[in-house]
PDB file with SEQRES, HELIX, SHEET and CRYST1 records, atoms N, CA, C and O in Angstrom:
SEQRES   1 A   89  MET SER VAL ASN ASP LYS THR GLU LEU PHE SER LEU TYR          
SEQRES   2 A   89  TRP TYR ASP PRO ASP GLY ARG GLN TYR ALA GLU ILE LYS          
SEQRES   3 A   89  HIS VAL PRO CYS ASP GLU LYS PHE VAL SER ALA LEU LYS          
SEQRES   4 A   89  ARG LEU THR GLN GLY PRO ALA ALA GLN ILE GLY ALA VAL          
SEQRES   5 A   89  THR LYS VAL VAL VAL THR ASP GLN MET ASP PHE THR ASN          
SEQRES   6 A   89  PHE LEU TRP GLU LYS GLY VAL VAL ILE PHE PRO THR LYS          
SEQRES   7 A   89  GLU ASP VAL ALA ASP ALA GLU GLY GLN GLY VAL                  
HELIX    1 AA1 GLU A   32  GLN A   43  1                                  12    
HELIX    2 AA2 PRO A   45  GLN A   48  1                                   4    
HELIX    3 AA3 LYS A   78  GLY A   86  1                                   9    
SHEET    1 AA1 5 GLN A  21  VAL A  28  0                                        
SHEET    2 AA1 5 PHE A  10  TYR A  15 -1                                        
SHEET    3 AA1 5 LYS A  54  ASP A  59 -1                                        
SHEET    4 AA1 5 THR A  64  GLU A  69 -1                                        
SHEET    5 AA1 5 VAL A  72  PHE A  75 -1                                        
CRYST1    1.000    1.000    1.000  90.00  90.00  90.00 P 1           1          
ATOM      1  N   MET A   1      91.392  96.848 114.040  1.00  0.00           N  
ATOM      2  CA  MET A   1      92.627  96.285 113.540  1.00  0.00           C  
ATOM      3  C   MET A   1      93.739  96.610 114.534  1.00  0.00           C  
ATOM      4  O   MET A   1      93.887  97.758 114.954  1.00  0.00           O  
ATOM      5  N   SER A   2      94.496  95.628 114.898  1.00  0.00           N  
ATOM      6  CA  SER A   2      95.585  95.841 115.844  1.00  0.00           C  
ATOM      7  C   SER A   2      96.804  96.419 115.129  1.00  0.00           C  
ATOM      8  O   SER A   2      96.908  96.370 113.903  1.00  0.00           O  
ATOM      9  N   VAL A   3      97.719  96.965 115.924  1.00  0.00           N  
ATOM     10  CA  VAL A   3      98.945  97.542 115.370  1.00  0.00           C  
ATOM     11  C   VAL A   3      99.755  96.487 114.632  1.00  0.00           C  
ATOM     12  O   VAL A   3     100.421  96.806 113.647  1.00  0.00           O  
ATOM     13  N   ASN A   4      99.712  95.241 115.085  1.00  0.00           N  
ATOM     14  CA  ASN A   4     100.496  94.175 114.475  1.00  0.00           C  
ATOM     15  C   ASN A   4      99.821  93.539 113.268  1.00  0.00           C  
ATOM     16  O   ASN A   4     100.421  92.689 112.609  1.00  0.00           O  
ATOM     17  N   ASP A   5      98.598  93.926 112.967  1.00  0.00           N  
ATOM     18  CA  ASP A   5      97.863  93.349 111.845  1.00  0.00           C  
ATOM     19  C   ASP A   5      98.397  93.968 110.537  1.00  0.00           C  
ATOM     20  O   ASP A   5      98.341  95.185 110.360  1.00  0.00           O  
ATOM     21  N   LYS A   6      98.901  93.146 109.645  1.00  0.00           N  
ATOM     22  CA  LYS A   6      99.489  93.622 108.392  1.00  0.00           C  
ATOM     23  C   LYS A   6      98.530  93.455 107.213  1.00  0.00           C  
ATOM     24  O   LYS A   6      98.953  93.557 106.061  1.00  0.00           O  
ATOM     25  N   THR A   7      97.247  93.200 107.479  1.00  0.00           N  
ATOM     26  CA  THR A   7      96.285  93.024 106.416  1.00  0.00           C  
ATOM     27  C   THR A   7      96.125  94.326 105.628  1.00  0.00           C  
ATOM     28  O   THR A   7      95.840  95.382 106.192  1.00  0.00           O  
ATOM     29  N   GLU A   8      96.312  94.226 104.331  1.00  0.00           N  
ATOM     30  CA  GLU A   8      96.122  95.372 103.454  1.00  0.00           C  
ATOM     31  C   GLU A   8      94.623  95.612 103.289  1.00  0.00           C  
ATOM     32  O   GLU A   8      93.850  94.675 103.092  1.00  0.00           O  
ATOM     33  N   LEU A   9      94.230  96.868 103.371  1.00  0.00           N  
ATOM     34  CA  LEU A   9      92.809  97.232 103.204  1.00  0.00           C  
ATOM     35  C   LEU A   9      92.636  98.034 101.928  1.00  0.00           C  
ATOM     36  O   LEU A   9      93.503  98.816 101.539  1.00  0.00           O  
ATOM     37  N   PHE A  10      91.502  97.823 101.289  1.00  0.00           N  
ATOM     38  CA  PHE A  10      91.220  98.479 100.000  1.00  0.00           C  
ATOM     39  C   PHE A  10      89.848  99.129 100.030  1.00  0.00           C  
ATOM     40  O   PHE A  10      88.985  98.788 100.838  1.00  0.00           O  
ATOM     41  N   SER A  11      89.680 100.072  99.124  1.00  0.00           N  
ATOM     42  CA  SER A  11      88.393 100.739  98.937  1.00  0.00           C  
ATOM     43  C   SER A  11      88.022 100.637  97.463  1.00  0.00           C  
ATOM     44  O   SER A  11      88.890 100.625  96.590  1.00  0.00           O  
ATOM     45  N   LEU A  12      86.721 100.563  97.200  1.00  0.00           N  
ATOM     46  CA  LEU A  12      86.199 100.393  95.848  1.00  0.00           C  
ATOM     47  C   LEU A  12      85.224 101.520  95.567  1.00  0.00           C  
ATOM     48  O   LEU A  12      84.226 101.680  96.269  1.00  0.00           O  
ATOM     49  N   TYR A  13      85.518 102.303  94.531  1.00  0.00           N  
ATOM     50  CA  TYR A  13      84.683 103.427  94.138  1.00  0.00           C  
ATOM     51  C   TYR A  13      84.210 103.250  92.708  1.00  0.00           C  
ATOM     52  O   TYR A  13      84.894 102.625  91.897  1.00  0.00           O  
ATOM     53  N   TRP A  14      83.046 103.795  92.395  1.00  0.00           N  
ATOM     54  CA  TRP A  14      82.570 103.788  91.024  1.00  0.00           C  
ATOM     55  C   TRP A  14      81.986 105.150  90.693  1.00  0.00           C  
ATOM     56  O   TRP A  14      81.618 105.929  91.573  1.00  0.00           O  
ATOM     57  N   TYR A  15      81.912 105.413  89.373  1.00  0.00           N  
ATOM     58  CA  TYR A  15      81.446 106.693  88.885  1.00  0.00           C  
ATOM     59  C   TYR A  15      80.280 106.487  87.924  1.00  0.00           C  
ATOM     60  O   TYR A  15      80.233 105.500  87.190  1.00  0.00           O  
ATOM     61  N   ASP A  16      79.336 107.435  87.938  1.00  0.00           N  
ATOM     62  CA  ASP A  16      78.221 107.394  86.998  1.00  0.00           C  
ATOM     63  C   ASP A  16      78.553 108.248  85.767  1.00  0.00           C  
ATOM     64  O   ASP A  16      79.604 108.889  85.734  1.00  0.00           O  
ATOM     65  N   PRO A  17      77.686 108.267  84.769  1.00  0.00           N  
ATOM     66  CA  PRO A  17      77.995 109.030  83.543  1.00  0.00           C  
ATOM     67  C   PRO A  17      78.168 110.525  83.753  1.00  0.00           C  
ATOM     68  O   PRO A  17      78.791 111.195  82.930  1.00  0.00           O  
ATOM     69  N   ASP A  18      77.621 111.063  84.854  1.00  0.00           N  
ATOM     70  CA  ASP A  18      77.778 112.498  85.147  1.00  0.00           C  
ATOM     71  C   ASP A  18      79.070 112.792  85.920  1.00  0.00           C  
ATOM     72  O   ASP A  18      79.344 113.945  86.255  1.00  0.00           O  
ATOM     73  N   GLY A  19      79.872 111.735  86.206  1.00  0.00           N  
ATOM     74  CA  GLY A  19      81.130 111.932  86.903  1.00  0.00           C  
ATOM     75  C   GLY A  19      81.028 111.909  88.422  1.00  0.00           C  
ATOM     76  O   GLY A  19      82.012 112.177  89.112  1.00  0.00           O  
ATOM     77  N   ARG A  20      79.850 111.590  88.950  1.00  0.00           N  
ATOM     78  CA  ARG A  20      79.702 111.515  90.410  1.00  0.00           C  
ATOM     79  C   ARG A  20      80.358 110.238  90.928  1.00  0.00           C  
ATOM     80  O   ARG A  20      80.250 109.173  90.321  1.00  0.00           O  
ATOM     81  N   GLN A  21      81.037 110.371  92.057  1.00  0.00           N  
ATOM     82  CA  GLN A  21      81.741 109.236  92.656  1.00  0.00           C  
ATOM     83  C   GLN A  21      80.896 108.634  93.787  1.00  0.00           C  
ATOM     84  O   GLN A  21      80.258 109.350  94.559  1.00  0.00           O  
ATOM     85  N   TYR A  22      80.912 107.292  93.861  1.00  0.00           N  
ATOM     86  CA  TYR A  22      80.206 106.565  94.905  1.00  0.00           C  
ATOM     87  C   TYR A  22      81.182 105.588  95.556  1.00  0.00           C  
ATOM     88  O   TYR A  22      81.928 104.898  94.862  1.00  0.00           O  
ATOM     89  N   ALA A  23      81.176 105.530  96.887  1.00  0.00           N  
ATOM     90  CA  ALA A  23      81.997 104.568  97.607  1.00  0.00           C  
ATOM     91  C   ALA A  23      81.181 103.296  97.765  1.00  0.00           C  
ATOM     92  O   ALA A  23      80.178 103.281  98.478  1.00  0.00           O  
ATOM     93  N   GLU A  24      81.610 102.230  97.099  1.00  0.00           N  
ATOM     94  CA  GLU A  24      80.919 100.942  97.177  1.00  0.00           C  
ATOM     95  C   GLU A  24      81.302 100.206  98.454  1.00  0.00           C  
ATOM     96  O   GLU A  24      80.431  99.749  99.195  1.00  0.00           O  
ATOM     97  N   ILE A  25      82.601 100.089  98.713  1.00  0.00           N  
ATOM     98  CA  ILE A  25      83.137  99.422  99.898  1.00  0.00           C  
ATOM     99  C   ILE A  25      84.398 100.181 100.298  1.00  0.00           C  
ATOM    100  O   ILE A  25      85.207 100.542  99.443  1.00  0.00           O  
ATOM    101  N   LYS A  26      84.565 100.424 101.607  1.00  0.00           N  
ATOM    102  CA  LYS A  26      85.743 101.181 102.053  1.00  0.00           C  
ATOM    103  C   LYS A  26      86.506 100.430 103.140  1.00  0.00           C  
ATOM    104  O   LYS A  26      85.919  99.884 104.074  1.00  0.00           O  
ATOM    105  N   HIS A  27      87.827 100.418 102.993  1.00  0.00           N  
ATOM    106  CA  HIS A  27      88.758  99.938 104.016  1.00  0.00           C  
ATOM    107  C   HIS A  27      88.483  98.503 104.458  1.00  0.00           C  
ATOM    108  O   HIS A  27      88.289  98.232 105.643  1.00  0.00           O  
ATOM    109  N   VAL A  28      88.470  97.595 103.493  1.00  0.00           N  
ATOM    110  CA  VAL A  28      88.244  96.173 103.760  1.00  0.00           C  
ATOM    111  C   VAL A  28      89.329  95.347 103.083  1.00  0.00           C  
ATOM    112  O   VAL A  28      89.957  95.819 102.135  1.00  0.00           O  
ATOM    113  N   PRO A  29      89.564  94.106 103.556  1.00  0.00           N  
ATOM    114  CA  PRO A  29      90.523  93.243 102.864  1.00  0.00           C  
ATOM    115  C   PRO A  29      89.980  92.830 101.493  1.00  0.00           C  
ATOM    116  O   PRO A  29      88.777  92.888 101.238  1.00  0.00           O  
ATOM    117  N   CYS A  30      90.877  92.424 100.643  1.00  0.00           N  
ATOM    118  CA  CYS A  30      90.478  91.967  99.304  1.00  0.00           C  
ATOM    119  C   CYS A  30      89.989  90.517  99.420  1.00  0.00           C  
ATOM    120  O   CYS A  30      90.707  89.573  99.090  1.00  0.00           O  
ATOM    121  N   ASP A  31      88.776  90.370  99.888  1.00  0.00           N  
ATOM    122  CA  ASP A  31      88.190  89.044 100.092  1.00  0.00           C  
ATOM    123  C   ASP A  31      87.159  88.743  99.002  1.00  0.00           C  
ATOM    124  O   ASP A  31      87.040  89.497  98.036  1.00  0.00           O  
ATOM    125  N   GLU A  32      86.429  87.663  99.152  1.00  0.00           N  
ATOM    126  CA  GLU A  32      85.440  87.260  98.136  1.00  0.00           C  
ATOM    127  C   GLU A  32      84.379  88.336  97.934  1.00  0.00           C  
ATOM    128  O   GLU A  32      83.971  88.594  96.801  1.00  0.00           O  
ATOM    129  N   LYS A  33      83.934  88.958  99.001  1.00  0.00           N  
ATOM    130  CA  LYS A  33      82.913  90.021  98.906  1.00  0.00           C  
ATOM    131  C   LYS A  33      83.430  91.184  98.057  1.00  0.00           C  
ATOM    132  O   LYS A  33      82.717  91.718  97.207  1.00  0.00           O  
ATOM    133  N   PHE A  34      84.684  91.563  98.306  1.00  0.00           N  
ATOM    134  CA  PHE A  34      85.294  92.657  97.566  1.00  0.00           C  
ATOM    135  C   PHE A  34      85.410  92.323  96.085  1.00  0.00           C  
ATOM    136  O   PHE A  34      85.033  93.124  95.230  1.00  0.00           O  
ATOM    137  N   VAL A  35      85.935  91.135  95.787  1.00  0.00           N  
ATOM    138  CA  VAL A  35      86.117  90.699  94.397  1.00  0.00           C  
ATOM    139  C   VAL A  35      84.771  90.585  93.697  1.00  0.00           C  
ATOM    140  O   VAL A  35      84.651  90.943  92.525  1.00  0.00           O  
ATOM    141  N   SER A  36      83.765  90.094  94.394  1.00  0.00           N  
ATOM    142  CA  SER A  36      82.426  89.979  93.822  1.00  0.00           C  
ATOM    143  C   SER A  36      81.868  91.362  93.450  1.00  0.00           C  
ATOM    144  O   SER A  36      81.282  91.535  92.381  1.00  0.00           O  
ATOM    145  N   ALA A  37      82.054  92.334  94.337  1.00  0.00           N  
ATOM    146  CA  ALA A  37      81.597  93.713  94.049  1.00  0.00           C  
ATOM    147  C   ALA A  37      82.343  94.298  92.848  1.00  0.00           C  
ATOM    148  O   ALA A  37      81.748  94.967  92.003  1.00  0.00           O  
ATOM    149  N   LEU A  38      83.643  94.040  92.781  1.00  0.00           N  
ATOM    150  CA  LEU A  38      84.444  94.530  91.656  1.00  0.00           C  
ATOM    151  C   LEU A  38      83.949  93.935  90.337  1.00  0.00           C  
ATOM    152  O   LEU A  38      83.795  94.648  89.346  1.00  0.00           O  
ATOM    153  N   LYS A  39      83.705  92.643  90.335  1.00  0.00           N  
ATOM    154  CA  LYS A  39      83.204  91.982  89.115  1.00  0.00           C  
ATOM    155  C   LYS A  39      81.834  92.524  88.744  1.00  0.00           C  
ATOM    156  O   LYS A  39      81.565  92.777  87.569  1.00  0.00           O  
ATOM    157  N   ARG A  40      80.967  92.706  89.733  1.00  0.00           N  
ATOM    158  CA  ARG A  40      79.615  93.197  89.460  1.00  0.00           C  
ATOM    159  C   ARG A  40      79.666  94.594  88.841  1.00  0.00           C  
ATOM    160  O   ARG A  40      78.922  94.888  87.905  1.00  0.00           O  
ATOM    161  N   LEU A  41      80.547  95.458  89.366  1.00  0.00           N  
ATOM    162  CA  LEU A  41      80.637  96.817  88.857  1.00  0.00           C  
ATOM    163  C   LEU A  41      81.283  96.905  87.472  1.00  0.00           C  
ATOM    164  O   LEU A  41      80.952  97.800  86.694  1.00  0.00           O  
ATOM    165  N   THR A  42      82.187  95.999  87.162  1.00  0.00           N  
ATOM    166  CA  THR A  42      82.893  96.060  85.870  1.00  0.00           C  
ATOM    167  C   THR A  42      82.273  95.161  84.798  1.00  0.00           C  
ATOM    168  O   THR A  42      82.492  95.384  83.607  1.00  0.00           O  
ATOM    169  N   GLN A  43      81.508  94.156  85.201  1.00  0.00           N  
ATOM    170  CA  GLN A  43      80.971  93.213  84.228  1.00  0.00           C  
ATOM    171  C   GLN A  43      79.457  93.061  84.276  1.00  0.00           C  
ATOM    172  O   GLN A  43      78.871  92.451  83.381  1.00  0.00           O  
ATOM    173  N   GLY A  44      78.822  93.601  85.295  1.00  0.00           N  
ATOM    174  CA  GLY A  44      77.393  93.402  85.490  1.00  0.00           C  
ATOM    175  C   GLY A  44      76.546  94.289  84.589  1.00  0.00           C  
ATOM    176  O   GLY A  44      77.070  95.027  83.755  1.00  0.00           O  
ATOM    177  N   PRO A  45      75.231  94.207  84.766  1.00  0.00           N  
ATOM    178  CA  PRO A  45      74.288  94.970  83.942  1.00  0.00           C  
ATOM    179  C   PRO A  45      74.524  96.478  83.963  1.00  0.00           C  
ATOM    180  O   PRO A  45      74.409  97.130  82.925  1.00  0.00           O  
ATOM    181  N   ALA A  46      74.852  97.045  85.126  1.00  0.00           N  
ATOM    182  CA  ALA A  46      75.071  98.484  85.200  1.00  0.00           C  
ATOM    183  C   ALA A  46      76.239  98.919  84.316  1.00  0.00           C  
ATOM    184  O   ALA A  46      76.190  99.971  83.679  1.00  0.00           O  
ATOM    185  N   ALA A  47      77.283  98.101  84.286  1.00  0.00           N  
ATOM    186  CA  ALA A  47      78.433  98.407  83.424  1.00  0.00           C  
ATOM    187  C   ALA A  47      78.051  98.241  81.960  1.00  0.00           C  
ATOM    188  O   ALA A  47      78.455  99.037  81.112  1.00  0.00           O  
ATOM    189  N   GLN A  48      77.278  97.214  81.671  1.00  0.00           N  
ATOM    190  CA  GLN A  48      76.906  96.924  80.288  1.00  0.00           C  
ATOM    191  C   GLN A  48      76.020  98.008  79.675  1.00  0.00           C  
ATOM    192  O   GLN A  48      76.097  98.262  78.473  1.00  0.00           O  
ATOM    193  N   ILE A  49      75.177  98.651  80.494  1.00  0.00           N  
ATOM    194  CA  ILE A  49      74.305  99.701  79.946  1.00  0.00           C  
ATOM    195  C   ILE A  49      74.898 101.097  80.108  1.00  0.00           C  
ATOM    196  O   ILE A  49      74.290 102.087  79.701  1.00  0.00           O  
ATOM    197  N   GLY A  50      76.101 101.175  80.711  1.00  0.00           N  
ATOM    198  CA  GLY A  50      76.777 102.460  80.836  1.00  0.00           C  
ATOM    199  C   GLY A  50      76.438 103.240  82.085  1.00  0.00           C  
ATOM    200  O   GLY A  50      76.825 104.403  82.196  1.00  0.00           O  
ATOM    201  N   ALA A  51      75.725 102.642  83.034  1.00  0.00           N  
ATOM    202  CA  ALA A  51      75.406 103.344  84.285  1.00  0.00           C  
ATOM    203  C   ALA A  51      76.634 103.479  85.180  1.00  0.00           C  
ATOM    204  O   ALA A  51      76.733 104.407  85.982  1.00  0.00           O  
ATOM    205  N   VAL A  52      77.573 102.534  85.030  1.00  0.00           N  
ATOM    206  CA  VAL A  52      78.867 102.619  85.727  1.00  0.00           C  
ATOM    207  C   VAL A  52      79.891 102.869  84.622  1.00  0.00           C  
ATOM    208  O   VAL A  52      80.041 102.063  83.703  1.00  0.00           O  
ATOM    209  N   THR A  53      80.586 103.991  84.726  1.00  0.00           N  
ATOM    210  CA  THR A  53      81.547 104.349  83.667  1.00  0.00           C  
ATOM    211  C   THR A  53      82.995 104.209  84.091  1.00  0.00           C  
ATOM    212  O   THR A  53      83.887 104.146  83.246  1.00  0.00           O  
ATOM    213  N   LYS A  54      83.238 104.159  85.404  1.00  0.00           N  
ATOM    214  CA  LYS A  54      84.612 104.093  85.900  1.00  0.00           C  
ATOM    215  C   LYS A  54      84.599 103.397  87.246  1.00  0.00           C  
ATOM    216  O   LYS A  54      83.700 103.621  88.057  1.00  0.00           O  
ATOM    217  N   VAL A  55      85.594 102.549  87.490  1.00  0.00           N  
ATOM    218  CA  VAL A  55      85.759 101.844  88.754  1.00  0.00           C  
ATOM    219  C   VAL A  55      87.206 101.992  89.186  1.00  0.00           C  
ATOM    220  O   VAL A  55      88.124 101.785  88.393  1.00  0.00           O  
ATOM    221  N   VAL A  56      87.406 102.352  90.454  1.00  0.00           N  
ATOM    222  CA  VAL A  56      88.747 102.560  90.995  1.00  0.00           C  
ATOM    223  C   VAL A  56      88.891 101.782  92.295  1.00  0.00           C  
ATOM    224  O   VAL A  56      88.013 101.820  93.157  1.00  0.00           O  
ATOM    225  N   VAL A  57      90.016 101.075  92.423  1.00  0.00           N  
ATOM    226  CA  VAL A  57      90.373 100.412  93.680  1.00  0.00           C  
ATOM    227  C   VAL A  57      91.594 101.137  94.227  1.00  0.00           C  
ATOM    228  O   VAL A  57      92.597 101.300  93.532  1.00  0.00           O  
ATOM    229  N   THR A  58      91.498 101.569  95.480  1.00  0.00           N  
ATOM    230  CA  THR A  58      92.631 102.222  96.131  1.00  0.00           C  
ATOM    231  C   THR A  58      93.043 101.430  97.372  1.00  0.00           C  
ATOM    232  O   THR A  58      92.248 100.689  97.952  1.00  0.00           O  
ATOM    233  N   ASP A  59      94.298 101.606  97.759  1.00  0.00           N  
ATOM    234  CA  ASP A  59      94.785 100.951  98.974  1.00  0.00           C  
ATOM    235  C   ASP A  59      94.738 101.915 100.153  1.00  0.00           C  
ATOM    236  O   ASP A  59      94.212 103.022 100.034  1.00  0.00           O  
ATOM    237  N   GLN A  60      95.279 101.505 101.272  1.00  0.00           N  
ATOM    238  CA  GLN A  60      95.251 102.302 102.510  1.00  0.00           C  
ATOM    239  C   GLN A  60      95.935 103.650 102.353  1.00  0.00           C  
ATOM    240  O   GLN A  60      95.579 104.615 103.030  1.00  0.00           O  
ATOM    241  N   MET A  61      96.910 103.717 101.468  1.00  0.00           N  
ATOM    242  CA  MET A  61      97.649 104.964 101.247  1.00  0.00           C  
ATOM    243  C   MET A  61      97.007 105.808 100.142  1.00  0.00           C  
ATOM    244  O   MET A  61      97.559 106.831  99.738  1.00  0.00           O  
ATOM    245  N   ASP A  62      95.846 105.378  99.658  1.00  0.00           N  
ATOM    246  CA  ASP A  62      95.075 106.052  98.601  1.00  0.00           C  
ATOM    247  C   ASP A  62      95.760 105.989  97.238  1.00  0.00           C  
ATOM    248  O   ASP A  62      95.519 106.832  96.373  1.00  0.00           O  
ATOM    249  N   PHE A  63      96.626 104.973  97.052  1.00  0.00           N  
ATOM    250  CA  PHE A  63      97.220 104.744  95.739  1.00  0.00           C  
ATOM    251  C   PHE A  63      96.260 103.905  94.911  1.00  0.00           C  
ATOM    252  O   PHE A  63      95.612 102.995  95.428  1.00  0.00           O  
ATOM    253  N   THR A  64      96.175 104.216  93.630  1.00  0.00           N  
ATOM    254  CA  THR A  64      95.319 103.448  92.731  1.00  0.00           C  
ATOM    255  C   THR A  64      95.952 102.099  92.440  1.00  0.00           C  
ATOM    256  O   THR A  64      97.095 102.022  91.988  1.00  0.00           O  
ATOM    257  N   ASN A  65      95.201 101.038  92.702  1.00  0.00           N  
ATOM    258  CA  ASN A  65      95.656  99.674  92.434  1.00  0.00           C  
ATOM    259  C   ASN A  65      94.959  99.090  91.216  1.00  0.00           C  
ATOM    260  O   ASN A  65      95.439  98.111  90.643  1.00  0.00           O  
ATOM    261  N   PHE A  66      93.835  99.670  90.810  1.00  0.00           N  
ATOM    262  CA  PHE A  66      93.066  99.171  89.676  1.00  0.00           C  
ATOM    263  C   PHE A  66      92.228 100.316  89.155  1.00  0.00           C  
ATOM    264  O   PHE A  66      91.608 101.044  89.930  1.00  0.00           O  
ATOM    265  N   LEU A  67      92.206 100.480  87.819  1.00  0.00           N  
ATOM    266  CA  LEU A  67      91.384 101.500  87.183  1.00  0.00           C  
ATOM    267  C   LEU A  67      90.740 100.905  85.945  1.00  0.00           C  
ATOM    268  O   LEU A  67      91.428 100.402  85.057  1.00  0.00           O  
ATOM    269  N   TRP A  68      89.421 100.965  85.890  1.00  0.00           N  
ATOM    270  CA  TRP A  68      88.628 100.459  84.786  1.00  0.00           C  
ATOM    271  C   TRP A  68      87.761 101.609  84.280  1.00  0.00           C  
ATOM    272  O   TRP A  68      87.090 102.275  85.068  1.00  0.00           O  
ATOM    273  N   GLU A  69      87.775 101.842  82.968  1.00  0.00           N  
ATOM    274  CA  GLU A  69      86.933 102.905  82.393  1.00  0.00           C  
ATOM    275  C   GLU A  69      86.236 102.391  81.138  1.00  0.00           C  
ATOM    276  O   GLU A  69      86.882 101.930  80.197  1.00  0.00           O  
ATOM    277  N   LYS A  70      84.916 102.478  81.140  1.00  0.00           N  
ATOM    278  CA  LYS A  70      84.088 102.146  79.983  1.00  0.00           C  
ATOM    279  C   LYS A  70      84.473 100.830  79.328  1.00  0.00           C  
ATOM    280  O   LYS A  70      84.622 100.745  78.109  1.00  0.00           O  
ATOM    281  N   GLY A  71      84.632  99.797  80.168  1.00  0.00           N  
ATOM    282  CA  GLY A  71      84.881  98.456  79.642  1.00  0.00           C  
ATOM    283  C   GLY A  71      86.331  98.090  79.425  1.00  0.00           C  
ATOM    284  O   GLY A  71      86.626  96.989  78.959  1.00  0.00           O  
ATOM    285  N   VAL A  72      87.244  98.990  79.753  1.00  0.00           N  
ATOM    286  CA  VAL A  72      88.670  98.747  79.507  1.00  0.00           C  
ATOM    287  C   VAL A  72      89.463  98.895  80.800  1.00  0.00           C  
ATOM    288  O   VAL A  72      89.293  99.872  81.530  1.00  0.00           O  
ATOM    289  N   VAL A  73      90.328  97.927  81.081  1.00  0.00           N  
ATOM    290  CA  VAL A  73      91.236  98.043  82.229  1.00  0.00           C  
ATOM    291  C   VAL A  73      92.378  98.968  81.818  1.00  0.00           C  
ATOM    292  O   VAL A  73      93.150  98.654  80.912  1.00  0.00           O  
ATOM    293  N   ILE A  74      92.476 100.102  82.489  1.00  0.00           N  
ATOM    294  CA  ILE A  74      93.501 101.100  82.205  1.00  0.00           C  
ATOM    295  C   ILE A  74      94.759 100.811  83.022  1.00  0.00           C  
ATOM    296  O   ILE A  74      95.880 100.929  82.526  1.00  0.00           O  
ATOM    297  N   PHE A  75      94.551 100.430  84.283  1.00  0.00           N  
ATOM    298  CA  PHE A  75      95.668 100.116  85.179  1.00  0.00           C  
ATOM    299  C   PHE A  75      95.266  98.982  86.102  1.00  0.00           C  
ATOM    300  O   PHE A  75      94.162  99.008  86.648  1.00  0.00           O  
ATOM    301  N   PRO A  76      96.111  97.997  86.294  1.00  0.00           N  
ATOM    302  CA  PRO A  76      97.448  97.872  85.720  1.00  0.00           C  
ATOM    303  C   PRO A  76      97.374  97.452  84.251  1.00  0.00           C  
ATOM    304  O   PRO A  76      96.419  96.802  83.824  1.00  0.00           O  
ATOM    305  N   THR A  77      98.388  97.830  83.499  1.00  0.00           N  
ATOM    306  CA  THR A  77      98.451  97.423  82.107  1.00  0.00           C  
ATOM    307  C   THR A  77      98.874  95.962  82.020  1.00  0.00           C  
ATOM    308  O   THR A  77      99.343  95.391  83.005  1.00  0.00           O  
ATOM    309  N   LYS A  78      98.714  95.363  80.863  1.00  0.00           N  
ATOM    310  CA  LYS A  78      99.161  93.987  80.666  1.00  0.00           C  
ATOM    311  C   LYS A  78     100.659  93.852  80.938  1.00  0.00           C  
ATOM    312  O   LYS A  78     101.119  92.840  81.467  1.00  0.00           O  
ATOM    313  N   GLU A  79     101.409  94.893  80.567  1.00  0.00           N  
ATOM    314  CA  GLU A  79     102.848  94.890  80.794  1.00  0.00           C  
ATOM    315  C   GLU A  79     103.163  94.927  82.307  1.00  0.00           C  
ATOM    316  O   GLU A  79     104.079  94.250  82.774  1.00  0.00           O  
ATOM    317  N   ASP A  80     102.395  95.723  83.056  1.00  0.00           N  
ATOM    318  CA  ASP A  80     102.596  95.769  84.509  1.00  0.00           C  
ATOM    319  C   ASP A  80     102.368  94.408  85.129  1.00  0.00           C  
ATOM    320  O   ASP A  80     103.136  93.983  85.993  1.00  0.00           O  
ATOM    321  N   VAL A  81     101.328  93.721  84.702  1.00  0.00           N  
ATOM    322  CA  VAL A  81     101.000  92.409  85.242  1.00  0.00           C  
ATOM    323  C   VAL A  81     102.086  91.414  84.865  1.00  0.00           C  
ATOM    324  O   VAL A  81     102.515  90.628  85.710  1.00  0.00           O  
ATOM    325  N   ALA A  82     102.535  91.427  83.628  1.00  0.00           N  
ATOM    326  CA  ALA A  82     103.584  90.509  83.188  1.00  0.00           C  
ATOM    327  C   ALA A  82     104.874  90.764  83.960  1.00  0.00           C  
ATOM    328  O   ALA A  82     105.557  89.816  84.348  1.00  0.00           O  
ATOM    329  N   ASP A  83     105.214  92.027  84.187  1.00  0.00           N  
ATOM    330  CA  ASP A  83     106.427  92.356  84.936  1.00  0.00           C  
ATOM    331  C   ASP A  83     106.313  91.860  86.362  1.00  0.00           C  
ATOM    332  O   ASP A  83     107.276  91.304  86.890  1.00  0.00           O  
ATOM    333  N   ALA A  84     105.181  92.040  86.999  1.00  0.00           N  
ATOM    334  CA  ALA A  84     104.981  91.607  88.384  1.00  0.00           C  
ATOM    335  C   ALA A  84     105.043  90.083  88.483  1.00  0.00           C  
ATOM    336  O   ALA A  84     105.619  89.549  89.431  1.00  0.00           O  
ATOM    337  N   GLU A  85     104.461  89.386  87.522  1.00  0.00           N  
ATOM    338  CA  GLU A  85     104.493  87.932  87.527  1.00  0.00           C  
ATOM    339  C   GLU A  85     105.931  87.425  87.329  1.00  0.00           C  
ATOM    340  O   GLU A  85     106.327  86.420  87.921  1.00  0.00           O  
ATOM    341  N   GLY A  86     106.692  88.117  86.508  1.00  0.00           N  
ATOM    342  CA  GLY A  86     108.074  87.737  86.256  1.00  0.00           C  
ATOM    343  C   GLY A  86     108.961  87.955  87.465  1.00  0.00           C  
ATOM    344  O   GLY A  86     110.001  87.312  87.607  1.00  0.00           O  
ATOM    345  N   GLN A  87     108.550  88.861  88.331  1.00  0.00           N  
ATOM    346  CA  GLN A  87     109.322  89.153  89.540  1.00  0.00           C  
ATOM    347  C   GLN A  87     108.840  88.354  90.738  1.00  0.00           C  
ATOM    348  O   GLN A  87     109.351  88.514  91.846  1.00  0.00           O  
ATOM    349  N   GLY A  88     107.859  87.497  90.514  1.00  0.00           N  
ATOM    350  CA  GLY A  88     107.336  86.683  91.607  1.00  0.00           C  
ATOM    351  C   GLY A  88     106.455  87.447  92.565  1.00  0.00           C  
ATOM    352  O   GLY A  88     106.292  87.044  93.716  1.00  0.00           O  
ATOM    353  N   VAL A  89     105.885  88.545  92.105  1.00  0.00           N  
ATOM    354  CA  VAL A  89     105.011  89.366  92.970  1.00  0.00           C  
ATOM    355  C   VAL A  89     103.617  88.818  92.956  1.00  0.00           C  
ATOM    356  O   VAL A  89     102.733  89.363  93.617  1.00  0.00           O  
TER     357      VAL A  89                                                      
END                                                                             
């Protein structure tokens, strides 16, 4: 990545029932591959049977951009999304 490249990069982590963390994808743009992995981890068979209990998306600064736990989106909240949409974000 060049110094002038402003592409935001994200990492996708998931947790098993014992609390172990796994890095699914690290430091990549939010492209189709990334979104597909996120959907698979939150909606796929592993999530449905409880093998994946938590999914976290972080940005380059290691801020949490998305948090899903046991079938529920914890962050961003519906209010956060509505506020961002109202501000044209």
